[in-house]
C-alpha positions in Angstrom: 96.6 125.4 49.6 95.4 123.6 52.6 91.7 123.1 53.6 90.7 123.3 57.2 87.7 121.7 58.5 87.9 122.9 62.1 85.0 124.5 63.8 85.2 127.9 65.5 83.9 126.4 68.7 85.2 123.3 70.5 83.0 120.6 72.0 83.7 122.0 75.5 82.5 125.4 74.4 79.1 124.0 73.3 78.7 121.5 76.1 80.7 122.6 79.2 81.2 119.9 81.8 80.5 120.7 85.4 82.3 118.9 88.1 80.2 116.3 89.8 82.5 115.6 92.7 85.0 117.4 94.8 88.0 116.1 92.9 86.7 117.4 89.6 85.9 120.8 91.2 89.4 121.1 92.6 91.3 121.0 89.3 90.4 121.5 85.6 89.7 118.4 83.6 91.7 119.6 80.6 93.2 122.7 79.3 93.5 123.2 75.5 96.9 123.0 74.0 98.6 121.5 77.1 99.5 118.0 78.3 99.7 117.4 82.0 101.6 114.9 84.1 100.4 116.1 87.5 98.8 118.8 89.4 100.8 120.5 92.1 99.1 122.0 95.1 101.0 124.9 96.6 99.4 126.7 99.6 95.9 125.7 98.5 96.6 127.0 95.0 96.5 124.8 92.0 99.3 125.1 89.5 99.0 122.7 86.6 102.3 121.3 85.5 103.2 120.7 81.9 104.9 117.6 80.7 108.5 118.6 80.4 109.1 116.9 77.0 105.8 117.9 75.3 106.3 121.6 76.0 109.8 121.9 74.6 109.1 119.6 71.7 106.0 121.5 70.7 107.9 124.8 70.6 110.9 123.5 68.6 108.6 121.6 66.2 106.6 124.7 65.6 109.7 126.8 64.7 111.0 124.0 62.4 107.6 123.8 60.7 107.5 127.6 60.1 111.0 127.7 58.6 110.2 124.7 56.3 107.0 126.4 55.1 108.8 129.7 54.6 111.0 128.1 51.9 108.1 126.1 50.4 105.6 128.6 48.9 103.2 125.8 48.0 102.7 125.0 51.7 101.8 128.6 52.6 98.1 129.2 53.4 97.5 132.7 52.2 93.7 132.1 52.1 93.6 131.6 55.9 95.9 134.7 56.3 93.4 136.8 54.4 90.6 135.6 56.5 92.6 136.4 59.7 93.1 139.9 58.3 89.4 140.2 57.6 88.4 139.2 61.1 91.1 141.4 62.7 89.2 144.3 61.3 85.6 143.1 61.6 85.7 140.9 64.7 89.0 140.4 66.5 87.6 138.1 69.1 86.4 135.7 66.5 89.8 135.7 64.8 91.5 134.7 68.1 88.9 132.2 69.0 89.1 130.4 65.6 92.8 130.6 65.4 93.7 129.3 68.9 90.8 126.8 69.0 92.4 125.3 65.9 95.9 125.5 67.5 94.7 123.8 70.7 93.7 120.6 68.9 96.5 118.2 69.9 99.3 120.8 70.1 101.3 122.3 72.9 101.9 125.7 71.3 99.6 128.6 70.5 102.0 130.1 67.9 101.2 130.3 64.2 102.9 127.4 62.3 102.3 129.2 59.0 104.3 132.5 58.2 101.7 133.5 55.6 100.2 136.3 57.8 103.7 137.7 58.5 104.6 137.6 54.9 101.4 139.3 53.8 101.6 142.0 56.5 105.3 142.7 55.6 104.3 143.0 51.9 101.5 145.5 52.7 103.9 147.5 54.8 106.5 147.4 52.0 103.9 148.7 49.4 102.7 151.5 51.7 106.3 152.5 52.5 107.0 152.8 48.8 104.0 155.1 48.4 105.1 157.3 51.3 108.7 157.4 50.0 107.7 158.3 46.5 105.5 161.1 47.8 108.0 162.8 50.1 111.4 161.8 48.8 113.0 162.6 45.4 115.9 160.1 45.1 116.0 156.3 45.0 118.2 155.9 48.1 115.9 158.2 50.2 113.0 156.0 49.3 115.0 152.9 50.3 115.7 154.6 53.6 112.0 155.3 54.1 111.2 151.6 53.4 113.9 150.5 55.9 112.6 152.9 58.6 108.9 152.0 58.2 109.2 148.2 57.7 112.4 147.1 59.4 112.7 149.6 62.3 109.1 150.6 63.0 107.6 147.1 62.6 110.4 144.5 63.3 112.8 146.3 65.6 110.2 148.0 67.7 108.1 144.9 67.6 110.9 142.8 69.0 111.2 145.3 71.8 107.5 145.4 72.6 107.2 141.6 72.4 110.1 141.3 74.9 108.3 143.7 77.3 105.0 141.8 76.8 106.7 138.5 77.3 108.3 139.5 80.6 105.2 141.2 82.0 102.9 138.4 80.9 105.0 135.7 82.4 105.5 137.7 85.7 101.7 138.1 85.8 100.5 134.6 84.7 103.4 132.3 85.5 104.2 132.1 89.3 107.4 130.1 88.6 108.9 132.8 86.3 111.7 135.1 87.4 114.9 136.6 86.0 116.9 133.9 87.8 115.3 131.0 86.0 114.3 132.8 82.8 116.3 130.2 80.7 115.6 127.3 83.0 113.2 124.5 82.4 111.3 125.3 85.7 109.6 128.3 84.2 109.2 127.0 80.7 107.6 123.7 81.6 104.8 125.4 83.6 101.5 125.4 81.8 101.3 129.1 82.4 104.5 129.8 80.5 104.0 132.2 77.5 106.5 131.9 74.7 108.2 135.0 73.4 107.2 134.1 69.8 103.5 134.2 70.9 104.0 137.8 72.2 105.5 138.8 68.8 102.6 137.1 67.2 100.3 139.2 69.2 102.3 142.3 68.2 101.8 141.4 64.5 98.1 141.1 65.0 97.9 144.4 66.8 100.2 146.2 64.4 97.9 145.4 61.4 95.4 148.0 62.6 98.1 150.6 62.9 99.1 149.8 59.4 95.5 150.2 58.2 95.0 153.6 59.9 98.4 155.2 59.9 100.1 153.7 56.9 97.1 153.5 54.5 94.2 155.6 55.6 96.3 158.5 56.7 98.1 158.6 53.4 94.9 159.2 51.5 93.7 161.8 54.0 96.9 163.8 53.9 95.4 166.7 51.9 92.9 167.2 54.7 95.1 166.4 57.7 98.1 168.5 56.8 96.3 171.8 57.6 98.1 172.6 60.8 95.6 175.0 62.4 92.4 173.5 61.1 90.1 172.1 63.8 88.8 169.3 61.5 92.3 168.3 60.6 93.3 168.3 64.3 90.2 166.3 65.2 90.5 163.7 62.5 94.2 163.4 62.6 94.5 163.0 66.4 91.6 160.6 66.4 93.4 158.5 63.8 96.6 158.3 65.8 95.0 157.7 69.3 92.5 155.3 67.8 95.3 153.2 66.3 97.2 153.2 69.5 94.1 152.3 71.6 93.2 149.6 69.1 96.7 148.1 69.4 96.2 147.6 73.2 92.7 146.2 72.7 93.9 143.6 70.2 96.8 142.8 72.6 94.2 142.3 75.3 92.1 140.0 73.1 95.2 138.0 72.2 96.3 137.3 75.8 92.8 136.8 77.0 92.3 134.0 74.4 94.8 131.8 76.2 93.1 129.1 78.4 95.1 129.9 81.5 94.1 133.5 81.4 90.4 132.9 81.5 90.7 130.0 83.9 93.1 131.3 86.5 93.8 128.8 89.3 95.9 131.0 91.5 95.9 134.5 92.8 98.8 137.0 92.8 97.9 139.0 95.9 96.4 138.8 99.3 93.3 140.6 98.0 92.5 137.6 95.8 92.9 139.4 92.4 93.2 137.0 89.5 95.6 137.7 86.6 92.6 138.0 84.3 91.2 140.8 86.4 94.6 142.5 86.6 95.0 142.3 82.8 91.5 143.7 82.2 91.9 146.5 84.7 95.4 147.4 83.3 94.1 147.7 79.7 90.5 148.8 80.0 90.7 150.9 83.2 94.3 152.1 82.9 95.8 152.4 79.5 92.6 153.3 77.4 91.5 156.1 79.8 94.9 157.7 79.7 94.9 157.6 75.9 91.5 159.1 75.8 92.6 161.9 78.2 95.6 162.8 76.1 93.5 162.8 73.0 91.0 165.2 74.6 93.8 167.5 75.7 95.4 167.5 72.2 92.1 168.5 70.7 91.6 171.3 73.2 95.1 172.6 72.7 94.9 172.3 68.9 97.9 170.1 68.8 98.0 168.5 65.3 99.8 165.3 65.8 99.4 164.2 62.2 101.1 167.3 60.9 103.9 167.1 63.4 104.6 163.4 62.9 104.6 163.6 59.1 106.7 166.7 59.0 109.4 165.3 61.4 109.4 161.8 59.9 109.9 162.9 56.3 111.5 166.4 56.6 
């Protein structure tokens, strides 16, 4: 099991350098996790350019490393994965800060190079699916079907769909060179603002862990209380559980993208009003998605719409 001696804060976080001349003020001195060959000025907007070889090599090396460690159990760092799970519940910001500060030290990719977290999360989903299947199903094959639906479809298939949507939206928002025409071209991928699809799936895995805790685990133990269809307490607790899990999913997603250096240090604007991508992301999640979720939650409480009872009944019966 590997030992890591990295600190949760980088030297630049503790001692930020302020530009002393006009040249230093015009462009960033360094951005974590990226190597630069030049800085291109387009219409008075700085777009850092990534070295074409380092970006592609970093992503391919990361995938090869993950596949190697997947078939070598001794190289898996489950201790670090457990700490990531702990901080996802207690302090998600710290988890992203520690994880991606470590990743940025000499690397060109912000992806996990260790599949331990994914393996651990899949195992927890598998155990919870067995518990749900054994409770609501009577035959072995019905339990297998529940496991397939909860693990393969709900987590992996829907996760791939959500990650693809996040990947496209994030690159359209943060990468000015990204478009459908050059989606597979080097022009978009070699930009320092390019966000890998695997990173978006990584963010989905982090966000889905809270859904697993609330809807797969906690809801299972509260079923005797939540399954009273007309009870106000059942409606209140059950609906809060569902909408809290969905809202937390978007919050963790926001923290994940906001941890990237180019999000917090935006060197270009996307509109004539001067709105930066970081502001657009913040407004979309905090002022757009979360208020809508809160409004739907309030309406469901007023109308006595027991989401927990309806979801469990339709899912298993």
